N, C-alpha and C positions, 0 to 999 in steps of 0.2 A: 504494500499499500504506499503510494507516494504521499507524503504529508508536507511536501514542499509548498511554498506560497506560489499562487499563480503569477503569470507574467504581470507586470504593473499596468499595462494598458487594460487588461481584463478585469483588474480590481477597481480601476477608476471607471470603467464603463458600468460595472455592476454597481457601484456606488451611485453614479449619476442616474441611472435608470431606476433604481430601487428608491432613492431619495424623491425622485419625480413622481413615482407611484405613490409613496407614502404622503407626500404633500398633496396630491390630487384627492386621495381619501380623506385627508384632513380638511381640506377645502369643503368637499361635499358633505361631511358630517357637521361642520360648523354652519354650513348653508342650511342644512335640515333643521338645526336648532333654531336658526333665525326663522325659517318658514313656519315652524311649530308655533312660534310665538304669534303669528299672524293667522293661523288656521282657525277658522270658526268650528265650534262643537257640531253645527249642522253638516260640515264637510267631513270631519274626522272626530269621532266621539272622544270625549276626554280621557277615557280609560286607554284608548289606542294612542292618543297623544302622550300619555304618561309612558306607555311602554316603549314608544319610539324614542322619546327623550332619554330613557334610561339605556336604551340600547345605543343610541348615539354617543351618550357620555362614556358608556363603558368602551365603545370602540376607540374613542379618542385616548382614553387611558391606556387602552392596549397599544395603540399607536406609539404613544410616549414611551411605553415600556420596551417596544420593539427597537425604537431609535436608541434608547439607552443602553440596551444590550449590545447593538451593533457598535456603538462608540466604544463601549468598554472592551470589545473583542480585539485581541493583538492582530488579528488578520481579518479580511473581508469576509463577511458572511451574507448569505441570502435568507430570505424568508420562504418557508414552505407555502406551496400553493394551497394545500388544505387549510392552513392557518389564515390565509387571506380570502378564502371563499366566502366566510361570513360577512367580511367587509364588503365584498362585491354585492352580495344580496342586500346589505343595508344601503349601499349606495343606490341600488335600483329602487329601494322603498322611497328614498329622498326624491329621486327623479319622478316616481309615480306621484308623490305629494305635490311636487311642482307642477305636474301636468294636471292634476285635479284642481289645484287652486287657479291655473290659468284657465281651465274649462269653466270654472265657476265665476270667472270674470274678476277675480282678485288682482289687484296690482301688487306685484312682487317686488321686493327690493332689488336693486341692481346687484349682480354677482360681483364680488371682489375677488380678485386673483392674487394670490401670493407670489406667483412666479411670473413677473413682468417679462422676462427674457422669452417666454413662450407665447405670450400674447401676439396676435397677428401672424404667427407661424402656421397655425392651424385654424382655418375660419371658424370652425364650430367651438373652439375652446372658450370664447367670451360668452357664449350663449348657454342658457339653461335648456335642457331637453323639453 
């Protein structure tokens, strides 16, 4: 078993891609929390709002823990896809909430992006689904 470190270029690529993905999750989870503040009970029952709020706050804590573990590691590490699958599903729930709110005619706050370097590179990145 080869325990040597990967070539520097691959380590940097892994770091950039994973950090971008984690930042995207963080953005959408934060956006979900902002949307929940505006969601009327008639659109999403209060009990579901509480469950989604709890899930979003938990996912944000998990993201912070994943980042801390990666920073503490002496070598680059990835995250297991099975570990990220619940985050993907949660992000889809946020997108669904956004869609429901738009269909209901609610005015949504502008999306704030924390990655200005990516804005404008991908046309859809500045828009909510």
